[in-house]
C-alpha positions in Angstrom: -29.1 15.8 -0.2 -27.3 12.7 -1.6 -24.1 13.7 -3.2 -22.1 11.0 -5.3 -18.5 10.5 -6.4 -17.3 8.6 -9.3 -13.5 8.2 -10.5 -11.7 6.1 -13.1 -7.8 6.1 -13.2 -7.7 6.8 -17.0 -9.3 8.6 -19.6 -9.7 5.3 -21.4 -12.3 4.0 -18.8 -15.3 5.8 -20.1 -17.5 2.9 -19.8 -16.5 2.3 -16.2 -17.2 5.9 -15.2 -20.6 6.0 -17.1 -21.5 2.9 -15.0 -20.6 4.4 -11.6 -22.6 7.4 -12.5 -25.5 5.1 -13.4 -25.3 3.4 -10.3 -25.0 6.6 -8.1 -28.2 8.0 -9.9 -29.9 4.7 -9.0 -28.9 5.2 -5.5 -30.8 8.5 -5.5 -27.7 11.0 -6.1 -28.9 14.3 -7.2 -25.4 15.8 -7.5 -22.6 13.9 -8.9 -18.9 14.7 -9.1 -16.8 12.6 -11.4 -13.2 12.6 -12.7 -10.9 10.6 -14.6 -7.5 10.7 -12.7 -5.2 8.2 -10.9 -5.9 8.1 -7.1 -2.2 9.2 -6.6 -2.8 12.3 -8.6 -4.6 15.4 -7.1 -8.4 14.7 -7.0 -9.9 18.0 -7.6 -13.4 16.8 -8.1 -13.2 14.8 -4.8 -12.1 17.7 -3.0 -15.0 19.8 -4.5 -17.5 17.1 -3.5 -16.2 17.0 0.2 -16.4 20.8 0.2 -19.8 20.8 -1.4 -21.6 18.5 1.2 -23.3 20.0 4.1 -24.6 18.9 7.5 -27.4 16.0 6.9 -26.1 15.1 3.3 -25.0 11.7 2.6 -21.8 11.1 0.5 -22.0 8.1 -1.9 -19.2 6.3 -4.0 -19.7 2.9 -5.7 -16.4 1.1 -4.3 -13.9 2.0 -1.6 -11.2 2.0 -4.2 -12.8 4.6 -6.2 -12.7 7.0 -3.1 -9.6 6.3 -1.3 -6.0 5.4 -1.9 -5.4 3.7 1.3 -7.2 2.8 4.6 -5.5 6.1 6.3 -7.1 8.0 3.4 -10.4 6.5 3.7 -10.3 7.3 7.6 -9.2 11.0 6.9 -12.0 11.4 4.3 -14.5 10.1 6.7 -13.2 12.2 9.4 -13.7 15.2 7.3 -17.2 14.0 6.5 -18.1 13.5 10.3 -17.0 16.9 10.9 -19.6 18.3 8.7 -22.1 15.7 9.9 -22.1 13.9 6.6 -22.6 10.1 6.4 -20.9 8.0 3.9 -22.4 5.2 1.9 -20.5 2.8 0.0 -22.5 0.7 -2.7 -20.4 -2.3 -2.9 -17.6 -3.3 -0.6 -17.7 -7.1 -1.1 -20.2 -8.6 -3.5 -23.5 -6.9 -2.6 -22.4 -5.8 0.9 -22.9 -2.1 1.5 -21.4 0.1 4.0 -23.3 3.2 5.7 -22.0 5.2 8.3 -25.3 6.4 9.3 -26.1 3.1 10.7 -24.3 1.4 13.7 -23.5 -1.7 11.6 -21.7 0.7 9.1 -19.7 2.5 11.8 -18.6 -1.0 13.0 -17.7 -2.1 9.5 -15.6 1.1 9.1 -13.9 0.6 12.6 -12.9 -3.1 11.5 -11.6 -1.9 8.4 -9.6 0.9 10.0 -8.5 -1.6 12.7 -7.5 -4.3 10.0 -5.5 -1.4 8.1 -3.8 -0.1 11.3 -2.8 -3.9 12.0 -1.4 -4.3 8.6 0.6 -0.9 8.7 2.1 -1.8 12.1 3.0 -5.4 10.9 4.8 -3.9 7.8 6.6 -1.4 10.0 7.7 -4.3 12.4 9.0 -6.4 9.2 10.7 -3.2 8.0 12.5 -2.7 11.4 13.5 -6.3 11.6 14.9 -6.0 8.0 16.9 -3.0 8.9 18.2 -4.6 12.0 19.3 -7.6 10.0 20.8 -5.6 7.2 22.9 -3.5 10.1 24.2 -6.8 11.8 25.3 -7.9 8.4 27.0 -4.6 7.5 24.7 -4.1 4.5 22.7 -1.1 5.8 23.9 2.5 5.3 20.8 4.4 6.0 19.6 7.4 3.9 22.2 9.9 2.5 21.4 13.1 4.2 20.1 15.4 1.0 21.0 18.9 2.5 24.5 17.8 3.5 25.2 16.6 -0.1 24.5 20.2 -1.0 26.4 21.8 1.7 28.6 23.5 -0.9 25.7 24.9 -2.9 24.0 26.2 0.2 27.3 28.0 1.2 27.7 29.5 -2.1 24.1 30.7 -2.4 24.5 32.3 1.1 27.6 34.1 0.3 25.6 35.4 -2.9 23.2 36.8 -0.4 20.4 34.6 -1.2 17.9 34.1 1.9 17.6 30.6 3.5 14.0 30.4 2.3 14.9 30.9 -1.3 18.0 28.5 -0.9 15.7 25.9 0.3 13.3 26.4 -2.6 16.0 26.5 -5.2 17.7 23.4 -4.0 14.5 21.5 -3.2 15.4 20.9 0.8 13.7 22.0 3.8 14.3 25.6 5.3 15.3 23.8 8.5 17.9 21.7 6.6 19.5 24.8 5.2 19.8 26.4 8.6 21.4 23.2 10.1 23.9 23.2 7.3 24.8 26.8 7.8 24.9 26.3 11.7 27.4 23.3 11.2 29.4 25.5 8.7 29.5 28.2 11.2 30.5 25.7 14.1 33.3 24.3 12.0 34.7 27.8 11.1 34.6 28.5 14.8 36.5 25.4 15.6 39.1 26.0 12.7 39.6 29.9 14.0 40.3 28.8 17.7 
C-alpha cells in the first residue's frame, strides 16, 4: 500500500494542502493523512500515518520540510519506518529530484543528508563552545541559573506541608531528581549547622 502524508503550517494554506494531496494521489497513494499544523506542534496525523503503515508499504510525502522538523527528526522518522520495513519516498527534494529509500541511490542520498546534518550540528556545537569559552575569558559568561535551587524555599515549604517529592516537582515545574537534590542539600546543611 502507498500511504501519503501532507501538511501545511496554517489553516490559511488550503491551496497548498490541496496541491500536496493532489500530488500524492498522482503518485499512487491510496490512503492520505493530512493536517494543518506547525511542524513544532504535535503532529497527530503524522503519528497516525506512522502507526498505520505495515511491512511492504511505501510512505510518501511531497517535500522533506512537510515531513520533518530537522535532519535529526527525519532520521528518527526513517528509523521508525525501517523498523516496520516501510520505505520512504519524497516526491521533490531539489527541483525534480526524488528520494526513495527502497533504492540504493535513495539510501545513499539519505545518508548524505544525514551526514551533512550531523556535520552542521557538530559545527554549531563547536562554535557554541568557542563562544562560551570566549565569554568566560572575558568574564561575561554566568551560565544557566539552576531552576530548582531558585525554588529551594518553596520545595522546603511544600515538603514541610507533607507534599510528596513527585507532587512538588509537578507543582513547581522542575524534575523530581532536582527536588531530591534540593532536599538533600538542605538536610546536609542542617546536619552541618547542628554539628
